[in-house]
C-alpha positions in Angstrom: 67.9 113.0 156.7 66.3 109.6 156.1 65.1 111.0 152.9 68.7 111.7 151.7 69.9 108.3 152.7 67.2 106.7 150.6 68.1 108.7 147.5 71.5 106.9 146.8 69.8 103.6 147.2 67.0 104.7 144.9 69.6 105.8 142.3 71.4 102.5 142.4 68.2 100.5 142.0 67.1 102.8 139.1 70.5 102.4 137.6 70.1 98.6 137.7 66.6 99.0 136.2 68.1 101.1 133.4 70.9 98.5 132.8 68.3 95.7 132.4 66.8 96.9 129.2 70.3 97.8 127.9 71.5 94.3 128.6 68.4 92.8 127.1 68.9 94.9 123.9 72.5 93.8 123.7 71.6 90.2 124.1 69.0 90.5 121.3 71.5 92.1 119.0 74.1 89.4 119.6 71.4 86.7 119.0 70.4 88.4 115.8 73.9 88.5 114.5 74.6 84.9 115.4 71.3 83.7 113.9 72.0 85.8 110.8 75.4 84.2 110.4 74.0 80.7 110.8 71.3 81.4 108.2 73.9 82.9 105.8 76.4 80.1 106.3 74.0 77.3 105.7 72.1 78.8 102.8 72.1 76.8 99.6 73.9 79.5 97.7 76.9 79.7 100.1 77.3 75.9 100.1 77.2 76.0 96.2 79.8 78.7 96.2 82.0 76.7 98.6 81.6 73.6 96.4 82.4 75.6 93.3 85.6 77.0 94.9 86.8 73.6 95.9 86.2 72.2 92.4 87.8 75.3 90.8 90.9 74.9 92.9 91.2 71.2 92.0 90.6 72.1 88.3 93.3 74.8 88.5 95.8 72.4 90.0 95.0 69.9 87.2 95.5 72.5 84.4 98.7 73.7 86.1 100.0 70.2 86.2 99.0 69.6 82.6 100.8 72.8 81.5 103.9 72.2 83.6 104.3 68.4 83.1 102.9 67.8 79.6 103.0 71.0 77.5 106.2 72.7 78.6 108.7 69.8 78.5 108.1 69.2 74.7 108.5 73.0 74.2 111.8 72.9 76.0 112.9 70.1 73.6 111.6 71.8 70.5 113.2 75.1 71.3 116.9 74.9 72.0 116.6 75.7 75.7 118.9 73.0 77.1 116.7 73.1 80.3 113.1 72.9 81.3 111.4 76.3 80.7 110.7 77.0 84.3 114.5 76.6 85.1 115.4 79.4 82.7 116.7 82.5 84.6 119.1 85.3 84.3 121.6 86.3 87.0 121.4 90.0 87.7 123.9 90.0 90.6 125.8 86.8 91.6 125.9 85.6 95.1 129.0 85.4 97.3 129.7 81.7 96.5 129.1 81.7 92.7 130.8 78.7 91.1 133.7 79.9 89.0 133.1 77.7 86.0 129.7 78.1 84.2 127.8 79.8 87.0 124.7 78.4 88.6 123.1 75.2 87.3 119.6 75.7 88.7 117.4 78.5 89.8 117.3 77.0 93.3 121.1 77.0 93.5 121.3 80.6 92.6 118.6 81.6 95.1 120.2 79.6 97.8 123.5 81.5 97.2 121.7 84.8 97.5 122.0 85.8 93.9 119.6 88.3 92.4 117.9 86.5 89.6 115.2 87.2 87.0 113.2 84.0 86.7 111.7 84.6 83.3 111.0 80.9 82.8 108.7 80.8 85.8 106.9 83.8 84.5 106.4 82.2 81.1 105.2 79.1 82.8 102.6 81.1 84.8 101.5 83.0 81.6 100.9 79.7 79.8 99.1 78.3 82.9 96.9 81.4 82.9 96.0 81.0 79.2 95.4 77.3 79.7 93.1 77.8 82.7 91.3 80.6 80.8 90.7 78.5 77.7 89.7 75.4 79.8 87.2 77.4 81.8 85.8 79.0 78.6 85.4 75.5 77.2 83.6 74.2 80.3 81.3 77.2 80.3 80.5 76.7 76.6 79.8 73.0 77.3 77.6 73.9 80.3 75.7 76.5 78.3 75.2 74.1 75.4 73.9 71.4 77.7 71.7 73.5 80.0 70.8 76.5 77.8 71.7 78.7 80.8 73.6 81.7 79.5 76.9 81.9 81.3 78.8 83.5 78.5 77.2 86.9 77.8 77.9 88.2 74.3 77.8 92.0 74.2 77.9 94.8 71.6 78.3 98.6 72.0 75.2 100.8 72.1 75.3 102.9 68.9 74.3 106.0 71.0 76.0 105.9 74.3 78.8 103.4 73.4 78.4 101.3 76.5 78.3 97.5 76.4 74.8 95.8 76.2 73.6 92.4 75.4 73.7 91.5 71.7 70.0 90.5 72.1 68.8 93.7 73.7 66.2 95.7 71.9 66.9 98.8 74.1 70.0 100.0 75.8 69.8 99.6 79.6 72.0 102.7 80.0 70.5 105.4 77.7 67.2 103.5 76.9 67.5 104.1 73.2 66.1 101.6 70.7 68.7 99.5 69.0 66.7 98.8 65.8 66.9 102.3 64.3 63.7 103.8 65.8 65.7 106.6 67.4 67.0 107.7 64.0 63.6 107.6 62.4 62.1 109.5 65.3 64.7 112.3 65.1 64.5 112.3 61.3 68.1 111.4 60.8 67.3 108.2 58.8 67.1 108.6 55.0 
């Protein structure tokens, strides 16, 4: 009987012994994850990306302000709009308190009244912003490429055999491995 009473005690101590390596393995995994995150977060590339995102957001705000505050107001004067372009809207369904004479004066007034409006002026504003940011970024990339000779803008052509995009300076296609200088035609006897 003494033998039986020792067995549960032995199983609990063996259970504790089994839990020890499991806890140790879990601790090692957690440490590895934490150390991996710290290594990742403080790498030079991640800090450069964070800096680039901050500069890009400031640059986008600057271009947005340029388009909204400098470009669009003269367009509103040149075109007979009678309002700033971003204030142009069409009322699809008036709200309950629509003014009887002339309707809503501003987009905000229509929205506050609960009217269903199509704010096409804001959409045009965002399209012009998008085009402005795109051209500005292309200009900055071109300037950077000119100063540093680091190719940011990659010019491509279509492979004459597989029709996939490849670098305009490639001698062979990276997709179908065919030569781009006509060797394939000479090899197959299709060249005259």
